C-alpha positions as CSV (number, residue, x, y, z in Angstrom):
1,M,-101.7,-66.0,7.8
2,A,-101.5,-62.4,6.7
3,L,-104.5,-62.8,4.4
4,R,-106.6,-64.2,7.3
5,E,-105.7,-61.3,9.5
6,L,-106.6,-58.9,6.8
7,S,-110.0,-60.5,6.1
8,T,-110.7,-60.5,9.9
9,S,-110.0,-56.8,10.2
10,F,-112.3,-56.0,7.3
11,F,-115.0,-58.2,8.9
12,R,-114.7,-56.2,12.2
13,L,-115.1,-52.9,10.3
14,T,-118.3,-54.1,8.6
15,S,-119.9,-55.7,11.6
16,R,-120.0,-52.9,14.1
17,G,-123.9,-52.8,14.1
18,N,-125.8,-50.6,16.5
19,R,-122.7,-49.9,18.6
20,A,-121.1,-48.0,15.8
21,A,-124.3,-46.1,15.0
22,A,-124.8,-45.1,18.7
23,S,-121.2,-44.0,18.9
24,I,-121.5,-41.8,15.8
25,A,-124.7,-40.3,17.1
26,G,-123.2,-39.7,20.5
27,H,-120.2,-37.9,19.1
28,S,-122.2,-35.7,16.7
29,S,-124.4,-34.3,19.6
30,R,-123.4,-32.8,23.0
31,R,-121.4,-35.2,25.1
32,Y,-122.8,-36.1,28.5
33,V,-121.3,-38.5,31.0
34,S,-124.3,-40.8,30.8
35,S,-124.5,-40.9,27.0
36,H,-120.8,-41.4,26.7
37,A,-120.8,-44.3,29.1
38,A,-123.7,-45.8,27.3
39,S,-121.9,-45.6,24.0
40,L,-118.8,-47.3,25.5
41,A,-120.8,-50.1,27.1
42,P,-120.6,-53.5,25.3
43,S,-123.6,-54.4,23.2
44,T,-125.3,-57.8,23.7
45,E,-127.1,-57.7,20.3
46,A,-125.8,-59.8,17.4
47,P,-123.6,-58.0,15.0
48,T,-125.2,-56.8,11.8
49,T,-124.0,-55.0,8.7
50,V,-123.6,-51.2,9.0
51,D,-126.1,-48.9,7.5
52,A,-124.8,-46.8,4.7
53,T,-126.9,-43.8,5.9
54,F,-124.7,-43.4,9.0
55,D,-121.2,-43.6,7.4
56,P,-120.9,-43.0,3.6
57,D,-117.2,-43.9,3.7
58,L,-118.1,-47.5,4.3
59,Q,-120.4,-48.0,1.3
60,D,-117.8,-49.5,-1.0
61,L,-116.4,-51.8,1.7
62,E,-116.9,-55.5,1.1
63,A,-117.3,-58.1,3.8
64,V,-115.0,-60.6,2.1
65,S,-111.5,-59.5,0.9
66,S,-110.1,-60.5,-2.5
67,F,-106.7,-61.3,-0.8
68,S,-108.2,-64.4,0.7
69,A,-108.9,-65.9,-2.7
70,P,-106.5,-68.8,-3.6
71,L,-103.8,-68.1,-6.2
72,D,-104.9,-69.6,-9.5
73,V,-101.4,-70.0,-11.2
74,S,-100.4,-73.3,-12.7
75,S,-97.1,-74.9,-11.7
76,E,-96.0,-75.2,-15.4
77,L,-96.1,-71.4,-15.8
78,I,-93.9,-71.0,-12.8
79,K,-91.4,-73.6,-14.0
80,S,-91.3,-72.1,-17.5
81,Y,-90.0,-68.8,-16.3
82,D,-86.2,-68.6,-17.2
83,P,-84.6,-65.2,-16.6
84,V,-81.3,-66.3,-18.2
85,R,-82.9,-67.3,-21.5
86,R,-84.9,-64.1,-21.4
87,A,-81.7,-62.0,-21.0
88,Q,-80.0,-63.9,-23.8
89,G,-83.0,-63.3,-26.1
90,R,-82.9,-59.6,-25.6
91,R,-82.0,-57.8,-28.8
92,R,-80.0,-54.9,-27.2
93,Q,-77.9,-55.7,-24.2
94,L,-78.1,-53.4,-21.2
95,P,-75.2,-50.9,-20.8
96,A,-72.4,-52.2,-18.6
97,S,-70.9,-50.2,-15.8
98,R,-67.9,-47.9,-16.6
99,Y,-65.9,-49.3,-13.7
100,Q,-66.8,-53.0,-14.2
101,F,-63.2,-54.1,-15.0
102,R,-61.0,-51.1,-14.0
103,P,-61.4,-48.7,-11.1
104,P,-61.7,-44.9,-11.7
105,R,-58.6,-43.3,-13.1
106,Y,-58.7,-40.3,-10.8
107,Y,-59.7,-40.1,-7.1
108,R,-62.6,-37.7,-6.9
109,G,-63.0,-37.4,-3.2
110,P,-64.6,-39.5,-0.4
111,L,-68.1,-38.5,-1.4
112,H,-68.0,-39.7,-5.0
113,P,-70.2,-42.7,-5.7
114,H,-67.3,-44.6,-7.3
115,Q,-64.5,-45.2,-4.8
116,P,-61.2,-46.8,-5.9
117,P,-60.3,-50.1,-4.2
118,P,-57.4,-50.2,-1.7
119,A,-53.9,-50.6,-3.0
120,S,-53.7,-54.1,-1.7
121,D,-56.6,-55.2,-4.1
122,P,-55.3,-56.8,-7.3
123,S,-57.9,-54.8,-9.3
124,S,-56.4,-51.5,-8.1
125,R,-54.4,-49.3,-10.4
126,E,-51.8,-48.9,-7.6
127,F,-51.5,-52.6,-6.9
128,V,-47.9,-53.9,-6.9
129,P,-47.5,-57.7,-6.6
130,G,-45.0,-59.1,-4.2
131,P,-42.7,-59.0,-2.5
132,F,-41.9,-62.5,-3.5
133,S,-38.4,-62.5,-2.0
134,R,-36.2,-60.1,-0.1
135,T,-33.0,-58.7,-1.6
136,R,-29.6,-59.9,-0.4
137,L,-28.9,-56.7,1.5
138,E,-32.3,-56.8,3.2
139,Q,-31.7,-60.5,4.3
140,T,-28.3,-59.5,5.6
141,Y,-29.7,-56.6,7.6
142,Q,-32.6,-58.6,9.1
143,G,-30.5,-61.7,9.9
144,M,-27.2,-60.2,11.1
145,I,-26.9,-56.4,11.2
146,A,-30.0,-55.4,13.1
147,P,-29.4,-57.9,16.0
148,D,-25.7,-56.8,16.1
149,L,-26.6,-53.1,16.2
150,M,-29.0,-53.6,19.1
151,T,-26.4,-55.7,21.0
152,M,-23.6,-53.2,20.5
153,T,-25.6,-50.1,21.5
154,Y,-27.6,-51.7,24.3
155,V,-27.8,-49.5,27.4
156,H,-29.2,-51.2,30.5
157,T,-31.5,-49.0,32.6
158,P,-32.5,-50.7,35.9
159,P,-36.1,-50.4,36.9
160,G,-36.8,-47.3,39.0
161,T,-34.0,-45.3,37.6
162,V,-34.8,-41.5,37.9
163,K,-33.7,-39.7,34.7
164,S,-32.0,-36.4,35.3
165,P,-34.0,-33.4,34.0
166,K,-32.8,-31.9,30.8
167,Q,-32.5,-28.2,30.0
168,D,-35.1,-26.7,27.8
169,R,-34.0,-26.4,24.2
170,L,-36.2,-23.4,23.6
171,R,-35.7,-20.1,25.4
172,T,-38.4,-18.8,27.7
173,W,-39.4,-15.2,28.3
174,D,-38.4,-13.5,31.5
175,D,-41.9,-12.2,32.2
176,S,-40.6,-8.6,32.5
177,S,-43.6,-7.4,30.5
178,P,-47.3,-8.4,30.7
179,Y,-47.1,-9.1,27.0
180,H,-44.8,-12.1,27.6
181,K,-47.7,-14.2,29.0
182,G,-48.9,-16.7,26.5
183,R,-46.1,-16.2,24.0
184,P,-44.5,-19.3,22.5
185,K,-40.9,-20.1,23.4
186,R,-38.1,-18.7,21.3
187,G,-35.6,-20.7,19.2
188,P,-31.8,-20.7,19.5
189,R,-29.8,-17.5,19.2
190,G,-28.1,-16.5,16.0
191,P,-29.1,-16.1,12.4
192,G,-30.1,-19.4,10.6
193,E,-29.8,-21.5,13.8
194,V,-32.2,-24.4,14.0
195,L,-32.9,-27.1,16.5
196,R,-30.8,-30.2,15.9
197,V,-32.4,-33.7,16.0
198,Q,-31.7,-35.2,19.4
199,E,-30.0,-38.6,19.5
200,K,-32.2,-41.4,20.8
201,E,-31.1,-44.6,22.4
202,I,-31.3,-47.6,20.1
203,N,-33.8,-50.3,21.1
204,W,-35.9,-52.9,19.4
205,R,-38.3,-50.2,18.1
206,N,-35.9,-47.8,16.4
207,I,-33.0,-49.8,15.0
208,P,-31.4,-47.7,12.3
209,K,-32.3,-48.8,8.7
210,I,-32.2,-47.5,5.2
211,E,-35.2,-45.4,4.3
212,R,-34.3,-44.1,0.8
213,V,-31.4,-43.2,-1.4
214,T,-31.2,-40.0,-3.5
215,V,-29.0,-39.7,-6.6
216,H,-28.4,-36.2,-7.8
217,S,-26.3,-34.8,-10.6
218,M,-25.6,-31.2,-11.5
219,V,-24.9,-31.1,-15.3
220,K,-22.6,-28.1,-15.9
221,G,-22.5,-28.6,-19.7
222,A,-26.3,-28.3,-19.9
223,T,-25.9,-24.5,-19.9
224,D,-24.4,-24.6,-23.4
225,D,-25.7,-27.9,-24.9
226,S,-28.8,-29.8,-23.9
227,S,-27.2,-33.1,-25.1
228,Y,-25.3,-33.2,-21.8
229,L,-28.6,-33.3,-19.9
230,H,-30.0,-36.1,-22.1
231,V,-26.9,-38.3,-21.7
232,A,-26.9,-37.8,-18.0
233,G,-30.6,-38.7,-17.8
234,I,-30.1,-41.8,-19.8
235,M,-27.2,-42.9,-17.6
236,L,-28.9,-42.2,-14.3
237,Q,-32.0,-44.1,-15.4
238,A,-29.9,-47.1,-16.5
239,I,-28.0,-47.1,-13.2
240,T,-30.9,-46.6,-10.8
241,G,-33.9,-48.0,-12.7
242,V,-35.9,-44.8,-11.9
243,R,-36.8,-42.0,-14.3
244,P,-34.9,-38.9,-13.2
245,V,-36.7,-35.6,-12.3
246,V,-35.4,-32.5,-14.0
247,H,-34.7,-29.4,-11.9
248,R,-34.6,-25.9,-13.4
249,A,-32.7,-22.9,-12.2
250,R,-34.7,-20.5,-10.0
251,H,-32.5,-17.5,-10.6
252,S,-30.1,-16.2,-13.3
253,V,-26.4,-16.3,-12.5
254,S,-24.4,-14.5,-15.2
255,Q,-21.0,-15.7,-13.9
256,F,-21.9,-19.3,-14.7
257,G,-24.1,-18.6,-17.7
258,I,-27.2,-19.9,-16.0
259,R,-30.6,-18.4,-16.8
260,A,-33.8,-18.7,-14.9
261,T,-36.0,-21.8,-15.8
262,M,-33.0,-23.5,-17.5
263,P,-32.8,-27.3,-16.8
264,I,-29.5,-27.9,-15.2
265,A,-29.9,-30.9,-12.7
266,L,-31.4,-34.4,-12.4
267,T,-32.5,-36.3,-9.3
268,C,-33.5,-40.0,-8.8
269,T,-35.1,-41.2,-5.5
270,L,-34.9,-44.9,-4.7
271,R,-37.0,-46.6,-2.0
272,N,-37.5,-50.1,-0.6
273,D,-35.9,-52.9,-2.8
274,Q,-34.5,-50.4,-5.4
275,A,-32.6,-48.6,-2.7
276,N,-31.2,-51.8,-1.2
277,E,-30.2,-53.2,-4.7
278,F,-28.5,-49.9,-5.6
279,L,-26.5,-49.8,-2.3
280,D,-25.6,-53.5,-2.7
281,K,-24.3,-52.8,-6.2
282,C,-22.2,-49.8,-5.0
283,I,-20.7,-51.6,-2.0
284,N,-19.8,-54.9,-3.7
285,L,-19.2,-54.0,-7.4
286,V,-18.3,-50.3,-7.9
287,L,-16.5,-49.1,-4.8
288,P,-13.9,-51.9,-4.8
289,K,-12.9,-51.1,-8.4
290,I,-12.0,-47.5,-7.6
291,K,-8.3,-47.2,-7.4
292,D,-6.9,-45.9,-4.1
293,W,-10.3,-45.1,-2.8
294,P,-9.9,-44.3,1.0
295,G,-13.6,-44.4,1.8
296,V,-16.2,-41.8,2.9
297,K,-15.1,-38.7,4.8
298,G,-16.0,-38.9,8.5
299,T,-17.1,-35.3,8.5
300,T,-20.0,-36.0,6.1
301,G,-23.6,-35.8,7.4
302,D,-26.2,-33.4,8.4
303,S,-26.4,-34.3,12.2
304,A,-29.7,-36.0,11.5
305,G,-28.6,-39.5,10.3
306,N,-28.2,-38.7,6.5
307,L,-24.8,-39.3,4.9
308,G,-23.5,-38.8,1.4
309,F,-20.7,-39.5,-0.9
310,G,-20.1,-39.0,-4.7
311,F,-18.8,-40.6,-7.9
312,D,-16.8,-38.7,-10.4
313,R,-16.8,-39.5,-14.1
314,E,-14.3,-42.4,-13.7
315,G,-16.4,-43.9,-10.9
316,A,-19.7,-43.6,-12.9
317,I,-18.1,-45.6,-15.8
318,L,-17.6,-48.6,-13.4
319,F,-21.3,-49.3,-13.0
320,P,-22.2,-52.5,-14.8
321,E,-25.1,-50.8,-16.7
322,V,-22.6,-48.3,-18.2
323,E,-19.8,-50.9,-18.8
324,V,-22.1,-53.2,-20.9
325,N,-23.2,-50.2,-23.1
326,Y,-20.1,-48.0,-22.9
327,D,-20.2,-47.1,-26.6
328,M,-23.6,-45.6,-26.2
329,Y,-22.4,-42.8,-24.0
330,P,-20.0,-40.1,-25.3
331,P,-17.1,-40.1,-22.9
332,R,-16.9,-36.4,-22.5
333,M,-20.6,-36.2,-21.7
334,I,-20.7,-38.7,-18.9
335,P,-21.3,-36.8,-15.6
336,G,-20.6,-37.5,-12.0
337,F,-23.3,-37.6,-9.3
338,H,-23.8,-37.5,-5.6
339,V,-25.4,-40.2,-3.5
340,T,-27.3,-39.3,-0.3
341,I,-28.3,-42.1,2.0
342,H,-31.3,-41.3,4.2
343,T,-31.5,-43.5,7.3
344,S,-33.9,-43.6,10.3
345,A,-31.0,-42.9,12.7
346,T,-31.2,-39.7,14.8
347,S,-27.5,-38.9,14.6
348,D,-24.6,-39.3,12.3
349,R,-22.9,-41.6,14.7
350,H,-25.6,-44.2,14.5
351,A,-25.8,-43.8,10.7
352,R,-22.1,-44.4,10.3
353,L,-22.5,-47.5,12.5
354,L,-25.2,-48.8,10.1
355,L,-23.2,-48.1,6.9
356,S,-20.0,-49.5,8.4
357,A,-21.9,-52.8,9.1
358,L,-23.1,-52.8,5.5
359,G,-19.5,-52.4,4.2
360,I,-18.8,-48.7,3.6
361,P,-15.5,-47.5,5.2
362,F,-15.0,-44.1,6.8
363,Y,-11.7,-42.2,7.2
364,G,-10.5,-39.0,8.9
365,K,-12.0,-37.3,11.8
366,L,-15.4,-38.5,12.8
367,V,-17.8,-35.7,13.5
368,N,-21.0,-36.5,15.4
């Protein structure tokens, strides 16, 4: 169809005849209304081929196009074309892509032509399979603790209840000076005072849960002998399953023999299943073995839902990872460590409620 239209257009160009010649002559001379109308008038004469003396650009134009000729290719030649066999017979293979099997190692920005796949893609370097099953502590929390916490802390607010206005937490300016306009509000009075996190009512959106667990150990013996730090790192990695991060001293303290940039502490941060398994191990295996252990002090907490407790040297030995390989650790080099539980609660009261449901007892005066 396209070939027919193309040949027809060429035929129209070559068959203008006297109308094309009159049009060219009319445009080359002065234009009058009568001559312009005569050139636009339809011609009744039969179309003839254009004269080459009028338009030299049309000399090489043919009346019949070569595109209208039939394609003279045999069907055997078309069937004999095999791109696969041609590629196999190539002596040198084409170079493969650098990222054919593995994504780029480093992320080079959103404008780079090679973008890494999302973390949910199995071909991604950050892909983590699973979760195939939930931990026992997570199953207990989802099945029993979370519904109980919501039932125990439910506060019914009838529809249309008008909430009483609360006082501003930030201090405003008294506008005694024109420079007070546009200034931001001031914080609380006193040096080092910061705004505390306000306690929010528990509903189905913000039921308190475990976010992460931090295990920290300050190795005092590392100031004299680095072997203490190595033993502490091996023990923390065996207990938590996370490689510890080494912290160095920022300033020199001559009373304690600490010099700047000296490695003196270790920290392990556990999240998701690792945090749940570590807490489950502490609650059900280690804490019941401690003799005359009263529980966690009720004054612990930072008023933002984060609680902590510690294990001394005798408590660290009770972990099953240390008991099974007790001969590997020199007894005088085994350190104690602190455990900080970070929860999504907005107050220590709600955080203690969560940990009490998990099985951690509290004693003494409870400070909210």
